[in-house]
N, C-alpha and C positions, 0 to 999 in steps of 0.2 A: 412452505408451509406443505401439508401433504397433497398429493393430488387425488388420491385414492377416495372413496365413494364410503368407505367402512375402514375398521382397523384391519389387523392382522392376527388378533389372538389366537386363535383355532392354528395358525404355522408357528407359531411359537410356543405353544402346549405340545403339538408335536415334538417338537426342540428340545423337551424335557424342562420347560418352564415352570417352576412352580405357580401355582392357583391367586396366590396373594400376587406375585408379579406379573400375572396376567391383569386383574383388575387395575394394579395400576396401572401400567400400560396402556390399557383401554380408557381409562380416567383420562390422563393426561393426554392420549391421542385426541379425546373428543373436546377436551378444553384446548385444545392448541387450535383444531379445527375452529371454534366459535369465537375465541378471542386472541387467537395469536401467539407464536413460540415467548416475544418480547416479555410477556407476564409470567411466566412460569419460573421457578427458582432455577437456578445454575444446576443444583442436584437434578432437578428435575428435567431439564433439556440433556444432562448429560446420559441421563437414562433411557430416554427415549430413543436418542444415537443409536446406545449401546443395543436397543429391541431392535431398531431398524436397519442396523446391521449386522445381526443376525439372520435378518430374513432373505431370501434370495432375491434376486433381483428381479422386477417384472420386465419380460422382454414384448415389446408392443409388435413386433415384426419386422421398425426401422431402425436403422442404425445413424447415430450421429458423432460425430468426431470435434471433442472438444478442444479447443483454441489454444494451446499449449500457452500460458502467462506471460511467457517473452515474447510472445509475437501478437499480443494486444496493443493495437494503436497506443493505447494511453502510455506504455510500459517503453515501446519503439521510442516516441516522443522525450521521452526523460532520456533517455538510454543516446538519442540522436545531439542531445545539448551535452551530455557528457562526456562522450567522445569529442565534441568540437571543442568544448576546455580541456580537458586530458592535451590533448593536440597546442592548444595553445599555450599552457603550459610546459609543455615541453621543448616547444619552440623557444622558449626564454630562459630555460637553462635556469630554473629557479633553485633554490640553494637545496638540499636535501633534504627532506623532513621538510619542505612549504607546501601550503597546500592554501586554495582558493577556498574561499567560504560556498560558494554557489556550486560548485561539485560536491562539496563533503554534505550541504541539503540533497542532493541529488543523490549521492552516492546511498543515503541512511534513507530516501524515502525508496528507492529500489529495493534494499535490505529488508524493510519490510514490508515489501509488496510477497518480495520470494518467499518471506516467512509466514504470513497471515492468508498470503493467497486470495483474496476476492479477487471479483468477479471481473470488474471492469468492465463492466457494459458501461450502456449510457446513464442509469440512473447515478453510478458512482463517478463517472468522469465528468458530471454536471456539479456534483458536488464538492468533485476535488478542486474545482475553482475556487473555493474557500482558501486553501492552500497557499495561493499568491501572497494574499494579504500576510498570512503568517512568516511568508517566507521573506518578505521585503522588513515586517517589523524585525525578524532576527535577525538579518545583515544590518540593517540599522543602527539596532544595539551595539553591535559591535564596532560599528563605523568611528567611533572616539577613540579608539585605544591609542596608546602612543607610537609612535616608529618605531619603539623600540621590539611590539608583537605586530605590528602590521607596514604592509607595503599595500600601495593603492595604484593599479594598472587600469586603460581605458579596455572595455573589451563590447563591442556593438554586438546586442543578444539578439535585432532585426538579421542583420545581412547574413549569415548564415541559413536562418529561414527562408530568404528570400534567394539566395542561391540555389537552393535546394528544390524548390517549388520550379524556378528555372528551366530545373532539368527532368522534374517531373511531378504529377499531380498530389498532392497533399493536399488536407483540410488541418494541417497542425495548428495552430496558434504562437503567437511567440508566448516566450518561457513569462518574460515581466509584462502589464498592464501596457497598452499603446499609451497610457498617461505619464507614464515614467520616462521620462527623455535622456536621463544621465545613464553612463557607460561607466559607471565606478563600478571597477571589480576589485574585492579586496583579496589580499593573499596573507593566511597568519604565516608567523613565523614556527616555525618546529616544536618549539615551547607552549603555543597556543592552540595547536591543533587538537589533542586530543581534549583538551578542554572543551572546546564546541564542538567538536564531536558528542560529547557527553554531555552537553546543552540540549542539541536539537534531538539526540534520544529520548530526552527525558520530556522531553513537550511536544516534539513531532510524535510519538509514537501515540500517546493516550487521543490527539489530535485526530489521527487516519484511523481508530478502532470507533468513535464517536459519529466521523462525517462520514463515512461510506456506508453507504445502506447493506451494501453486502457483507457487509462483517458486524452486523447491530447483534447478532447471537452470539459471536465468536467468544469462546470460552481459552482460547490460545494463552496462555500467560506469556509475558514479555519476553522473550527471546534472551539467550545469554549475552554475553559483552562478547565473549570468544564465536558467536552461533555467525556460521557465515553460509551462502548460499552456495559455497564452490568446496 
């Protein structure tokens, strides 16, 4: 929601906006101040963003540096577990193309974060705990695959974090709920990896958008399958 006390229609007028556009902007701005942007139609939210993008930035004399998303604690927490799993899989010398279900889940969540760019402040990270149950359910749905598609190994989800905490101070929690005692780590054979990744994208992306408060007004379309932050 805008923090200004009044709209800036006069500044848009000076930029050459028409009277109809100025009236629409003022009405939508006032509505958003009263009721919030979530109740606006998508094209109205887009119009407001277009108008505010055209306005010059308001300077307050103070400068603030926005922390890059990859430096946010939640992002680094996911990346910590992904790096740990990558090392385990490398040491095991898995067949070419084989991949664990857990790193696929994390890769896709990080990809979604890179694309949608949530704030990842406290409101987001608290709501993101909802993903714990989703991950477990999706992993369990693949646990009954035949040995032709799945390989089961042991992975201690707690030890890497305990080792890290012995070296440095961190408030990170375990990736899996403490009530989950098993160490099952499913590795998909190459032919099953693409199917699982597609399933994760179809189910996880909508959940991320509806769960994280900072993305509640996002109008970004789903990223193309070949989209990569790299």
